[in-house]
N, C-alpha and C positions, 0 to 999 in steps of 0.2 A: 504494500500500500504506500502511496506517495506521502512524503513528509515535507512540511513547509520548511523553507530555509531559515525563516525567522518566526518567532512567536508573535501572536497578535498582542499589541500593547493594551493596557487597561483602558485607555481613553478610546481606542478604536472599538474595543469590545462593548464599552458602554454606549458609544454612538450607535452601533449596530442594534443593540438591545433597546434603545430608546423608543423605537417604533412599536415594541411589543407591550408597552404600558397600557393601563386602563385609561380610557378617555372619558371625560365627564359627559353626561347626557345634556343635550341642548333643550332646556325646558322653555316653553312659551305659554302665554295666556290663551285660553280658548276664546274664540270670537263670540260664542253664544253665552257661556256661563261664567267665563273668567277664571276658571280653575287652571292650574298648571298641568301641562301635558307635554309629552315629547314632540318635537317638530315632525311634521309629515305623518302623524298618527291620528287615529280616531280618538276623540275625547271619551273617556270611559264614564264620565259623570253625566253628560247629556247625550252622548252617542252621535255627535255631528263631526263632519270633516269638511272644511271649506264652505260652511254654510248649509250643507245638505245633511239630512238625517240618514244615517246608515245603520245604527243600532237601535233596537227598541229596548231601552234601559228599563222602562216600567215593566215590560214583560219578564225580563230577567229577575227583577225584584219580586214580582208575583210568584214566579217559579221557585225562587229561593224561600219565600215565606211558606209556600205549600210544602216544600221539602222539610223544613223545620217543623211544621205542624204535624206531618206524618211521623217524623222521628219521635216527637213528644207523645203521640198517641201510641206508638209501639212501646215506649218506655213506661207508660202508665201502669200496666199490669205488674211490671217489675217493681215499680215504686210502691204499689199497694202491698205486694208480697214482703218487701223490705219493712214496711210499716208494721205489718202483722208480726213479723219476727221480732222487731224491736219492742213491740208491746208485750209479747210473750216473755222476752228477756227481762223487761222492767218489772212485770208481774212476778216472775220467778225471783228477782232480787228482793222484792218486797216480802215474799214468803220466807226467804232465807234470813232476812233481817229480823223477823219476829222470833220471840223465844219459842222453845220447843213446845211448851204447854199450849201456846195459842195457834200453832200450826195445824192445819187440817189438810188431810190428803184427799184428793178427789179421784175417784175411779170410774 
């Protein structure tokens, strides 16, 4: 394999690697709503680009609310089961804290 006659100096290496750095995103104000967005991109707040509406943001919000609601409904039975277990544990603790003469066993 070929070998270079001279090594690359630190400055030449750094100059070459300078182009690989992360560049900052150019943020501009949206024409419709005024929120910051990347240049040449659709605004995610109002869904417009160059004055035209491309995204139905309200539809996305409705879909997200519906998804959250269905998740809550699926978790309802689990929450009720957890409450029942917690109530049983608290009632058992009350029985254990009573003196032996006052304890009653239920069969």
